[in-house]
DOGUZA-977243 format. One record per residue (C-alpha): residue in one letter; y, z, x. Coordinates in steps of 0.5 Angstrom, whole numbers, plus 500, padded with zeros to 3 digits. Layout:
<pts>
aYZX
...
</pts>
This chain:
<pts>
x691472476
x692472483
x694464483
x698466477
x702471480
x703467487
x708463482
x711469477
x713472483
x718467483
x721469477
x721477479
x728478477
x726476470
x719480470
x723486472
x729485467
x725483461
x721490460
x728493460
x731489455
x725490451
x726498451
x733498449
x731493444
x726498441
x730504442
x736501438
x731498433
x727505432
x733508431
x736505425
x731509420
x733515423
x740513421
x739511415
x735518413
x741521415
x746517411
x741519405
x740526406
x746528409
x751523406
x749520399
x745526396
x751531398
x757526397
x760526404
x763519405
x766521412
x757522414
x756515411
x762512414
x760515421
x753514422
x754507419
x759505424
x753508429
x748503426
x752497426
x754499434
x746499435
x745492432
x750489436
x747492441
x740490440
x743482438
x747482445
x740485449
x735480445
x739474446
x739476454
x731477454
x731470450
x735467456
x730471461
x724470459
x725462457
x727461464
x721465467
x716462463
x718455463
x719455470
x712458471
x710452467
x714447471
x711450478
x704450475
x704443473
x706441480
x701445484
x695442479
x698435480
x698437488
x691439487
x689432483
x692429489
x688432494
x681430490
x676425492
x675419487
x668423486
x672430484
x677425479
x670422476
x667429474
x673432471
x675425467
x682422467
x684425459
x681432461
x686432467
x691429463
x690435457
x690440462
x697438465
x700438459
x696442452
x693447457
x699449461
x703449455
x699455452
x699458458
x706458458
x707460451
x703467453
x708468459
x714467454
x710472448
x708476454
x716477456
x719478449
x713481445
x707484449
x711490451
x715490445
x710490440
x706496443
x713499445
x715500438
x709502435
x709508440
x716509438
x715508431
x708513431
x712518435
x718518430
x713519424
x710525427
x716528429
x718527421
x711529418
x705531422
x701529416
x703523414
x702521422
x695523420
x694517416
x696512421
x692515426
x686513421
x688506419
x690503426
x683504430
x680501423
x685495424
x683495432
x676494430
x677489425
x681484431
x676485436
x671483431
x675477429
x677474436
x670475439
x668470433
x673466434
x673465442
x668460443
x671456438
x678456442
x674453448
x671447444
x678446441
x680443448
x674440449
x675436443
x682435445
x680432451
x675427447
x681424443
x685423448
x680419452
x680415446
x687414446
x688413454
x682408453
x685404447
x693404450
x690401457
x686396454
x690394448
x690387449
x683386450
x682390443
x687385440
x684379443
x677381440
x680383434
x677390435
x683394432
x678397426
x673399430
x678403435
x681406429
x674408426
x672411433
x679415433
x678418426
x671420428
x674424434
x680426430
x676429425
x671433430
x678436433
x680437425
x673441424
x674445430
x681447429
x679448422
x674453423
x678456429
x683457424
x680460418
x677465423
x684467426
x688468419
x683472417
x686478421
x693478417
x690479411
x686484413
x692487417
x696487410
x691490406
x690496411
x697497412
x699497404
x694502403
x697506408
x704505405
x701507399
x698513402
x705515405
x708514398
x703518395
x703524399
x710523401
x712523394
x708530393
x712533399
x719531397
x717535390
x715540393
x721541398
x718540404
x720533406
x726530404
x728523401
x731520407
x726522411
x720518406
x725513406
x725512414
x717513414
x716507410
x721503414
x717506420
x711504417
x714497416
x716496424
x709499425
x706493421
x711488424
x709490431
x701490429
x702483427
x705481433
x700484438
x695481434
x698474434
x699475442
x692477443
x689471439
x694466443
x692470449
x684469447
x686462446
x690461452
x684464457
x680458455
x686454458
x687458463
x679457465
x680450465
x686450469
x683454474
x677449475
x682445477
x686450482
x679453485
x676446486
x675445494
x676436494
x670434497
x673430502
x677434507
x679433514
x673436519
x675441524
x674435529
x679431525
x684437525
x683438533
x685431535
x690426533
x685419533
x688413530
x685406529
x687402535
x683396535
x679395528
x672396531
x667397525
x660399525
x655401520
x649405522
x643406518
x648408512
x645410506
x649412500
x648415493
x653417488
x654425486
x650424479
x646418482
x638418482
x637412487
x641410493
x646404491
x646403499
x640403504
x639403511
x645398512
x646397520
x652391523
x657392527
x664387527
x668386532
x676387533
x679381530
x673378526
x674376519
x668378515
x666375507
x662380503
x657376498
x652378494
x650378486
x654383481
x651390482
x649389489
x654395491
x659390495
x665394493
x661401494
x660399502
x667397503
x670403500
x666407505
x670405511
x677408509
x672414507
x673414500
x666417499
x662420504
x656416506
x650421504
x646419511
x647415517
x654414520
x661409520
x664408526
x671405527
x674404535
x667408536
x669414533
x666417526
x671416520
x670423519
x673425526
x680422523
x684425519
x684422512
x692420512
x691417519
x685413517
x688411511
x694408514
x690404519
x685401514
x689397509
x685396502
x687391496
x683394490
x679390486
x683392480
x690390482
x695396480
x702396480
x708401478
x714401474
x720400478
x722394482
x718389486
x721392492
x719399490
x712397489
x712393496
x715399499
x709403497
x705400503
x711402508
x716406505
x722404510
x720397510
x727392511
x728387507
x726382512
x719385512
x718385505
x719378505
x715377511
x709380507
x711377501
x711370504
x704372508
x701373501
x704367497
x708371493
x715370496
x717363492
x715366485
x719373486
x725369488
x724365482
x726371478
x733373476
x733379480
x729377485
x726383489
x730388484
x726385478
x724390474
x716391473
x713394466
x708399466
x702396470
x706390472
x705387465
x710382465
x706379471
x701374471
x694376474
x695372480
x702374481
x699381481
x694380486
x699377491
x704383491
x698388492
x696383498
x703384500
x704391500
x697392504
x700387509
x706391510
x702397514
x700391519
x693395519
x688394524
x682394519
x684390512
x680390506
x680385501
x676387495
x675381491
x683381491
x684373490
x680372484
x686371480
x689365484
x687358485
x683355491
x689352494
x693358494
x687363496
x687358503
x694358504
x694366503
x688366508
x692361513
x698366513
x693372514
x690369520
x697368523
x700374521
x694379523
x691375529
x688382531
x686385525
x679386522
x679383515
x673384511
x673380504
x669381498
x668374495
x664369492
x668363493
x665359498
x671356502
x672364504
x665364506
x666358510
x673360513
x670367515
x667368522
x661372519
x658372512
x655379510
x650378504
x648384500
x642384495
x640390491
x644394496
x641392503
x643387508
x639381507
x643377512
x649377517
x652372521
x656366522
x656361516
x653356521
x647361523
x646363515
x645355513
x639355518
x637362517
x638365510
x635362504
x640366500
x646363503
x643356502
x643357495
x650360494
x652354498
x648348494
x650352487
x658352489
x657344492
x654342485
x659346482
x665342485
</pts>
């Protein structure tokens, strides 16, 4: 609750005003049966029209005040609840931006989306009901019970028995239903995962004619969610019939006992009518209270999931050494010293005893068979993951001694999966440098061999890209991603198989441009192409997570059998 209060205190006015407005509304509504009793007993039965008119005006005035105050409460409670949800969503999204790849993998993308949407919506509803109904229901219950006891204590004893019975029933029902509330959110995560995966890969689905398979998978997950929701609902809705049953017996008992009192002259007709009206108000308040409790119980499951994200400390953080200094990547000297790495849930090291040194300005081709951990190796340099053992140095300093934002600014990376965002080409390129001028955009695009095709669009650099850049070819997306990284002019540039979708001639032009534009930049290129290996200063060969060869192409032709195999196989292909 401490984390939630830090947000809710921004809406102190609403939090203080809503209870006051609720109190006024409750007083107005609970006064109505008393007015009605006086109209019957002092006006209708005696035939005094002036009493009926006067008290009737009081009832109308009270109703108008109640209406105005209720509208004010609707506004203040909506303002606070929607604002709370907006601020909470912002805080969770900000926390997600701080999480490492490992942390995000642990939660899963679909689960994070559910927490940002469905789970927060449930908390918003609880805040809204809390400000509108949480105080209203018990206040109305207490005030109505007070008036019943004031009218006739014997009738009050009936409620003194029925209310505890209802409370016990609600407790048992909610206790059985809570585990299902947690399962509902988990099943919703699973359903969202299927939807997200299908929409992201819809082209693959259609290419392999797997629509029926995906539909069946969706139906299975949707059915699982339906079954859990049905079970939870069946348990929850039993509260209302039980509530009505107990209250109906209470009303019958009041009518029977009250009728006897009326016939004995110990109770007036108007008072009996007002007691029945108060019973209706008590029934309504109990129903509202039970609904609040059930929604709160379900929201508590959502709250637990939200707090898991808010309380999660990012596994990658700035160290004390990094915070105490302002180190910057200045030369691009990279060293791996006896580095081992395994993923958090892994049983074996995917990188073993990695040890090599790259001098500033060198170009390195990183090669190896599929699954040899090439991508994992280069992702350790900008500290997207932390090494399990050993250390990685840039310019002689451990990468952990750099502040993360400074390190990421000094190490440019073009990921294996090309990611573009909705917006213009210029906006996407400026991810590399927010204040880049048009001249800088064009220079980077020319270096990535992207300028010509960009200018081929009618709007040039202002061309709008669809989500993920689906209106571009794979090679065009790769070149824009390279241009985006070049805008930073990093001291270390990592190209993770980022020219696989372009032809050999285009790749050669890109490499020539890179050598011209980034003469003092250390470049590591994950590749399978012989031309890239031959044009690099050195080649690093990985096999099953180990460095099996490292040297110039000429040296490896003489010393590395694996490099000769790669060379000969591609020569035969050519």
